[in-house]
N, C-alpha and C positions, 0 to 999 in steps of 0.2 A: 403154767407151772414150770419152774426151773429145775435143773437136775444137779445133783452133787457129783463130785469126782473123788479125789483122794480125801481121806478122813484120818483123824488122830483123836486119841483121848488120853487123859492123865494116867490111867492104868486100866487093866482088863481083869475082871474077876468072873468066875463061873462061866467062862466061855463067851461072855457078852461082848463080842467084837464091835468096833465102832460102825462097821459097814451095815450092821443090822438095822440101824436107824433110817436107812433109805433103801431097803431091799424090796420095797413095793408091797410088802405083806403087812396088812393092818390087823395083826393079831396081838391082843394086849395081855396074853398069858405067857409068862416067861418060858414055860416048858415047850412052847411051840417053836422056840429058837428064833424069834424075830425081835428081841429086845436087847439093848446094850446093857452093860453092867460094869461099873468101876468099883474100886475098893472104897471103904468108908473113909472119905476124905473130902476136902473142899476141892473137888476135881472139876474137870471140864471135858467137853466134847466139841470138836471143831471139824469142819469140812469145807473144802473149796468148792465154789460154784463152778460147774463145768462150763467151759467156753473160753475164748481167747481174750475177751474184753471184760468190761465191768457190767454189773447188773444192778438195777434198782429193785430192791426187795420191798414189796408192798406189805406182805404179812407172812408170818410163820405159823404153821399148824403143828402142834405137838400132841402126840398120843401117849398117854401115861400107862403104866402097868396096872392091871386090874385084878389079877389073881390074888395079890397081896401087896402090902407095902406102898400103896398109892400116896400115903402121907409123906413119904420121903421127898417127893418132888414138890416142895412147897416154898422154897426160897432160892431163887436163881435169877440170873440176868442173861439177856440175849444181846450179843454184840455183832456188828458187821464191820469188819476191818477196824476194830478198836472203838467204834462208836456204839454207844448203848442204844438199842432199839426200844427195849421195854424190860421191866423187871417184874417179878412175881413174888409175893410174900403173903401167905395166908395159912391159917390153921386148917382150912378145908382143902380137901383133895379134889382133883378134877379128872375126868376121863379123857376128853379131847378139848383143847383150848386154842383159840386163835390169838396171836399177838401181832399188833401192828408195828411196822418197822419204818418204811418209807426212807431208807438210806441207800447209798450207792457203795458198792464194794465187791469183793471177791471171796472173802472168807467169813463164814458164820461160826460164832462161838457161843455155846451154852455153858455158863459157868455156875457151878453149885456154890452157894454161900454158906452152907452148913456141912458138917462132917458126916455125911451119909452117902451110901452108894448112889451114883447117878445112873438112873435107868430110863432109857428112851425107847419106846416101842416103835415109833415112826416119827420122823421129822420131815415135813413138806414145806417148800418155800414157793411163793407165788410172786411174780413180778415180770420184768422184761429186761432184755439186754439193751445197753446203750452204746453209742459209738466208742471206738477205741480211745479217742481223744476227747474226753468229757469236758476239758477245760476250755475248749474253743480257742486255744492259743497255738499257733503254728511256729516252729522254730525258724529263726531268720536265715539259717543255712541248712543245706541238706547234709545230714550227718552220715547217711548210708545210701549208696546208690541202689537202683532197682535190681542190679545184678546180685547174684548170690555170692556171699563172701565167707571164707573160712577164717576163723580168728584164732590162730595158735599163739604160742608164746612169741615175744618180740624176736623177729628174725631179720636177716639182711633184706629179705623180700617183703618190705613193709608197704602196705597200702594204708594211707592215712585219710581219715574223713573227719572234717571239723571246720572250725572257723578261726577267729582271732582269740588269743589268750589274753584278754584284758578284763580286769575286775569290773570295769564299768559296763561290760557287755554280758554280765551274768544273767541267767534266766531263772526267775523264781516262780514256782507254781504255788497257788493258794491251796487251801485244804480240800475244798470241793467234796466233802463227805467221803474222802478216801485217805488211806494212810500213806500217801505218796509224798514223803518229805525227808530229804537228806539235808541236814544243816551242817555248816562248816564252823559253827561256833565252837570255841575252844573248850567251853564247859559242857558241851552237849555229848551225850552218849550216842554213838553212831551204830546203826544196825541196818544194813541193806543187802540186797542181792542183785546180781547182774544176770540177766537172762537173754538168750538168743532164741527167737521164735518160741518163747514160752518155756525153754529148757534152761534150768539154772546152770551157770558155768563158773560162778565165783560168788563169794559172800564176804562180808566184813562186819565184825562186831567188836567194838572197843570203847573204852571210856576216854581215850585220847583222840586227837584229831590229826589230820594230815594235810599237807599242802598239795603235793602231787603224788600219785600212787599208780603203779601198773598192776593189772590183774591178769593172770593167765586164764585163757578161756578154752580154746580148742573145740569150737562148735561150728557147725555150718548152718547158715540161715540168712534172713533178710532184715529182721527187726531186732534191734537191741533195746532192752528195757532195763532201767535202773529203778528198782522198787524198794522203798524203805519199809521197815517193819515198825516204824514209829509214826506219830501223827503230827510232826512239826513240818513247817514249809520246806519245800525242795529247792535248793539253790545249787546250780551247776555252772561253773565258769567256763569249762571246756571239757568236752568228751572226745577223745580220739580213739579210733578203731584201727588196728593193724592186722593185715592178713593178705590174702591173695584170692583172686577170682577162681572159681572152679565151675565146671560144667557137669551137671547131673541131670538124669531124667526127671521130668516133671512128675508130680504125684499122680498115680493112676487111680481111677475110680471104676469099679465094676458095678454096673447097674442093670437090674432086670425089672421089667414092668409087666404085671399081669395083663393078659389080653381080655380079662373079664372086668366088667364094671362093678362087680361085687367086691366088697372088702372082705379080707380074711383075717382070722385070728392066727397069727404066726406064733406057735408055741416053742419050736426049736429050730435052730439052723445048724446043719452039719457041714463042715468044711474039710476037704481032702487037700493036703499040702503036697508040693512037689518033693520027691525023695531022691532022685538021681543026683541032685546037687542043689545048693542055694536054698535049702529049707529055712535057714535063719532069716531070709528076707521077709518072710511072712510072720513078723513078730511084734508089729505095732499097728493095729487097725481097729476100726469100730464098725458096728453093724447097726443100721437104722431101718426102720419101717415107716414110710411116709414122713421122714424127718425126725422121728422119735428114736432116740438111741435106746437099743434094747440090750446090747452087749458090747464089750470092748476087750481087747487082748493086748498086753504089753509085757514082754518077757525077754530076758537075755538068752533063753533057750528056744527050742522050736518043737513043733508037734507034727505027727503024721496025720491023724484024724482027730478032730475035736468037735464036740457038740456044745452049742451055746444056747442057754435058756433065753427066751425072748418075751413072749406073752404081750405082744403089741398088735393092734388092729390096723390094717392098711392095705394098700395095693402094690406099693413099690418097695422092694428090698434093695438096700444099697450097702456095699462093702467099701469103706473108704480107707485107703492107705495113708497113714499119718507121717510117713517119712519118704524121702526121695529115693526109692528103689523100685525095680520092676514088681508089679503085682501079678503073681501067678496062682491060679486056682485050678486044681485038677478036677474038682467036682464040688458043687454046692447043692445041698438038699434041704428043702424047707418042709417042715411038718406043722400041720395045724388043721383048721377047718374053716369053711365058708361061714361068714357071719351075715345073716339075713338082715336087711334094712327094715326094721319094724317101726310102725307108726307109734310114736310115744303117747302114752295115756295121759289124758287130762289137758284141758285148755289152760295155758298160762295166763294168770290174772295180773300178777305183778309181785314186786318185792316190798315187804312192809316190816317196819321195826317192831320188835317185841319188847314187853316190859315184864319184870318180875312181879311188880305190884298190881298192874292191870293187864294181865295177859289176854290176848285174843285166842290163843290155843293153849289151854292149860291141860288138855288131855293128851298124854303121850301114848300113841298107839304101839310104837315099836322103836327100838334103838338097836341096830344090827350092822354087822360088817358087810352085808350084802344088800344094803338099802338101794332101791331104785324108785323111779317115778311110778312104774307099773305096780310094784309091790305096795307102795303107800296108797295108791288109788284103790286097790282092791280091799285093803284093810279098812279104809274109811267108808267104802261102799257098804261093807257089812255092818258098820256102825250107823249107817243111815244119815251121814252128814252130807252137806252140799259141796263143801270144799275140803281140800287137804293141804297141809303145809309141810315142806321139807326144810330142815334146819341143821346146822353144824356138820353137814356131810353124811350123817347116819341116823338122824331122827325123823320120825314120821308122826305128825300130829293131825288130829281131826277136829272139825268144827264147822260153824256156819257164819261166823262173823270175822271180819278182818279190817285192818286199816285204822283202828282207833288210836294207834301210837304213831301214825305218820307213815308216809310212803318213802321208801329208800330207792337209791339208784339201782338199776339192774346189775351193775358191776359189784354191788355190795352182797349179792347172793350168788356168786359164781363158784362157790366151793364145789368141787366134783363129788358126785355121789360115791359112797363107799363101794357100791355094787356095780357101778358103770361110770367110769371117768368121763364119758362123753355127755353125761347129763349133769345139770347143776342142782345142788341140794342146799340152797340157802347160804347163810353165813353165821357169824357170831351174833346172836340175838337178832337175827334178820330171817324172816320167813319168806321162802319162795312159795307163793300160793297158787294152786291150780283148782279148777273145777273138777269134781268127781265125774268120771266117764264110765257109764254102765256097759259100754261096748268092749271094754278091755279086761274083763274079769271072767 
């Protein structure tokens, strides 16, 4: 499962901020405060996938509003960096639906095609990160050294990085399922940004073209990225970087590991900052539990004591400074509870396709936001069936027959259970089938 970072939407109505779509709460009633809401327009919702590189998005899971107005979400498209993954148009409404994507990019957009409020109660994406250079093409010259360089406006102290300025030595990148394309065609509309270590320092948007242009930056970092907002090929004949070397402390990581082999549910993390001076140093960091980010902080201000909501299970807590400054922590307190390692109920049989016309499991025992393997096992034990099936992340079905519609790959039923993300609860029209276990109820 991939994580979202910053998000935007065309407008906000009734307090339905864009961040609600990935707050981790799968509550499909608007009054619970976990759904987005735009004005009645052909609006959009977009969010960047957290991480420094590209991600291959396999599929997108959308939770619709259920207390009312479910039919509003019935005509929309899903894009990844401008490439359409899938579209949906139907008179029928859905509760939870999976959309296949299989595209590479960094920004997911859900665009409404009708003039109705766009309401999303949860958006989840599944896939994997790919190398920073997905094209497999390395530049012929080293454009930036491994030393850290600050890139201010052009000054007498210029450090130049680059090669020869000859049109015959321009480097063109293909599309490769990403919107990385800066064209120098005179008729093309140009729109791109320049980033240093992922931080934007300059941008350009115009209907005209240029031959040579200088951009002021004033950033510190090691990697310069030119990223287009369009989907045309990227052609760069020369990129020169000016600045001077600076020496800064390396980023600090504070890490604590539990001496217990048991995993814990970390509910909250409280951090006490330094107050005699330098409080502003602690203003850009993230908190992870066993590699899962549970909170982050970025602000131009500072705090004395701050509590962060986490709700992640693991053994190791890590506080990672995202800038090159000393990391000072006067006290870190962790609140939560030990999580016992329970033996999961039911022997896994396999993953099997389902059919609306000839279903193996036509009896829906339950559909809930706290669905787990144990819960479904006990429901089907009471019904006297020999097997149970989990589907769509929150559905429990009981029966005695399975496999008449063909066997699926195990990866096809890897949707996390709504009540326990460590368990798998089938997929879209794919049943994860288990034998009923009498010893776990």
